[in-house]
C-alpha positions in Angstrom: 116.8 95.3 123.0 113.8 97.1 125.5 112.3 94.5 128.0 109.0 95.6 128.3 107.1 94.3 131.6 103.5 94.2 131.7 101.5 94.8 134.8 98.7 92.6 136.8 95.4 93.0 134.0 91.9 93.5 134.9 90.2 90.4 136.3 93.6 88.6 136.4 92.8 87.7 140.3 89.9 86.1 139.3 90.6 81.6 139.1 86.6 81.1 139.3 83.4 82.2 139.8 79.7 80.8 140.4 77.8 80.7 137.2 76.1 83.3 135.5 76.8 86.5 138.0 76.2 85.4 141.1 79.6 85.5 142.0 79.0 89.3 140.9 77.6 92.4 142.8 77.6 96.2 141.6 78.1 98.4 144.6 79.8 102.0 144.9 83.3 103.0 146.1 84.7 106.1 147.8 87.9 107.2 146.5 89.6 109.5 148.3 93.5 111.3 148.2 93.6 110.6 144.4 94.5 107.2 144.9 93.4 104.8 141.8 92.1 101.6 142.9 93.2 98.7 140.8 91.0 95.2 139.9 91.9 93.0 142.7 91.9 95.4 145.5 90.4 94.2 148.5 87.4 96.6 149.4 85.6 97.1 153.0 82.4 98.2 153.8 81.9 101.1 155.3 78.9 100.8 158.2 77.4 104.2 158.4 77.1 105.3 155.0 77.3 101.3 152.9 79.9 102.1 150.5 83.0 100.4 149.9 86.1 101.7 150.6 90.2 100.0 150.3 90.1 97.6 153.2 92.1 98.6 155.7 92.5 95.9 159.0 93.2 98.9 161.6 90.7 100.7 160.9 86.9 101.0 163.4 84.4 102.3 160.4 83.8 98.5 159.2 86.5 99.2 156.0 88.3 96.9 158.8 86.2 93.6 157.9 87.7 92.4 154.0 83.9 92.1 152.0 84.6 92.2 148.9 87.2 92.3 145.7 87.1 95.1 142.7 86.9 93.7 139.9 86.9 96.8 137.7 89.6 99.1 138.0 88.8 102.6 139.3 91.0 106.0 138.6 92.3 108.0 141.0 89.5 110.4 140.9 88.3 111.6 144.4 84.7 111.0 145.0 82.2 107.7 144.3 82.3 105.4 141.3 79.7 102.6 140.7 81.8 99.1 140.5 81.5 95.6 139.9 82.5 93.2 142.6 83.1 89.9 143.5 81.2 89.4 146.5 80.5 85.6 147.0 81.1 82.3 145.6 84.5 82.3 143.6 88.5 81.6 144.0 91.0 84.4 143.4 94.7 84.3 143.5 96.2 85.7 146.5 99.3 86.9 144.6 97.5 89.3 142.6 94.7 91.0 145.6 96.0 94.7 146.3 98.0 95.3 143.1 100.5 92.4 144.1 100.7 92.9 147.7 100.0 90.2 150.2 96.8 89.8 152.1 97.0 89.6 155.7 95.4 86.4 157.6 92.3 88.3 159.1 91.5 89.7 155.3 92.0 86.2 154.3 89.3 84.7 156.8 86.9 87.4 156.4 87.1 86.7 152.2 86.4 83.0 153.2 83.3 83.8 155.8 81.7 85.3 152.6 82.6 82.3 149.9 85.6 84.2 148.8 88.1 81.8 148.7 91.7 82.8 148.6 94.3 80.5 146.6 
């Protein structure tokens, strides 16, 4: 018998959110290098453009500060994409963020400051 393994599903990282759509926002996410971003990817906001890219603690363009968690999975197509993110007043499951890769302590602290609690 063949064993099938199911990956992390969209929005599976979300534990709870505020009433209505208060936790969510619509932003522009820039994809570079043809890398798809799964639901639950932690994003940083580029200071100069206001656009979001994948969070990178060692960066110096603004993306070194975690600013949101991606709700809508995005394809590996370079360019700008509109996406739903969670940027305030919610709880997320840490082991499902970034495709199952652990988020570092500074990223967790950045999200906590926004009201996004990593459990």
